[in-house]
N, C-alpha and C positions, 0 to 999 in steps of 0.2 A: 590615841589609846595609850595608856601608860604600860610600859613593859615591866613586868614583875620578874624578878630573878628567883630561880628555884635554888633554895639553900641545900647544900650538900651536907649530909650528916658526918661525912668523913672529913678529917682535918686536912686542909690543903687540897680539898677536891675541886673539881671544875664547876663553875657556875654557868649554866646554859640557860639563856633567855627562853621564855615560853614560845615566843614567835619562831625561834629557830626550831624547837621541837615540833611545833605545829607545821612549819614548812617541810620538815623532814618527813613527817607522816603523810602529808599531802603528796610529796613526790613518790613515796612508796606505793601510794594508792593509784597514782596516775598510770594509765595504760602505756605500755611499752609499744613501740613500733615493732614490726616484724623483724627488721634487721637488728634490733637490739636483743632479741632472744638468743641466749647462748646456743640453743639447739639449732636454730636457723643459721647462725654463723658457722657452726661446725659443719652443717650440711654444705654450706657454700665452700668451705675449705676442702671437704671431700670431693666436691664437684671439680674444683680446681686441680686436685691431685689426679683425678681420673683423666681430665683433659691433658694433663702433662704426660700422660702415658703415650699419647700420639707421637711424642718426640723419641721414645725409646723402643717402641714396638715395630716389628716388620710391617710393611705395607699389607701383607696378606691378612693381618689381624685387625685392620682398620674397622671392618664391620663389627667385630667382637667388641672393640673399644666403644664404637657407636652405641651398641647395645647396652654396655655398662653405663655410659654417660646418660642414656635415655632413662635407665633404671634410677640413677641417683636424681635426675631431674624430676622424675615422677614422685620420689620419696620427698624431696624438697617441697614440691607442690602440696603434697598431702599435709605436711607440717603447716604450711601457710593456710590451707583450707581449715585445718584443725584449729588454728589460732583464731581464725575469723568466725568460726562456728560458735553459736551461743548454746546449742543443744548439747548437753554432756554426752549423750549416746553417739551422736554424729562425730564429736570431737574424738571420743575413744576409738571409733571405727577408723577415722583418718589416721590416728597415731599408730594403730595396729597395722594399717597398710604400709605406713612409712617404715615401720620396724621390719615387716616382711621384705620390702624392697631392699633395705640396707643389708639384711641377712643374705639376700641373693647376691648382692654386690660382694659380700665377704667370700661367698663361694667362687665368684668369678676371679677374685684375687688369688685364691688357693689354686685355681686352674692355671692362671698365668705364671705362678711361681713354679708349678710342676712342669710347665713347658719351658722353663728357664727364660722366660720373657722379662720378668722382673726379678731383682734380687731379694734375698731374705729380709734385708733391712727395710727396703721399701714396702714389702708385703706387711711386715710387722708394724711399720708406722701407719699404714693405711687401715689396717685391721684394728689397731688400737683406737684410731679415730672413729671407726665404724662401730666398735663395741661401746664407745662413750655415747654415740648417738642412739644406739639401741637402748642403753640404760636410761637415757633422758626421755626417750619416747615411752618406755614402760613406766618410768616414775610419773611423768605427766599424765598418762592415761589412767593409772591407778589413783592418782590424786583427784582427777576429774570424776572418777567413779566412786569417790569417797572411800577408797580402800587403802589409800596411802596414809602416811603419817600426818597427824594434825599438829 
């Protein structure tokens, strides 16, 4: 097959072969793995940050951190189930549940800060990541329900 080059109307522009453009479009259409989703990576980072709390919290709060870790794990599973689901309503439900779990985790972080278990910087860092996760869940859910931007 002969490669044709797309002529650029701009002087000194870049000439891109059609095969390269076709390959790029093919890659954009290809399904991503779960680990490649930015939302899932952020969830994994939040899970890691919660697990690191075991190092800095008193032993008497181990059960509380266990509960937080379980909540984040459930939220992460909801994102995975939402990605795997082909039904838009089920996907929206999974993403809403993930959002609720993450907002619960934000409340837990506030409690730990008020108990002086974590410092303000760590709370701010973890809450910032949690807010980004909530925003991604809401955006994906609304896009799935054709309420988002097109």
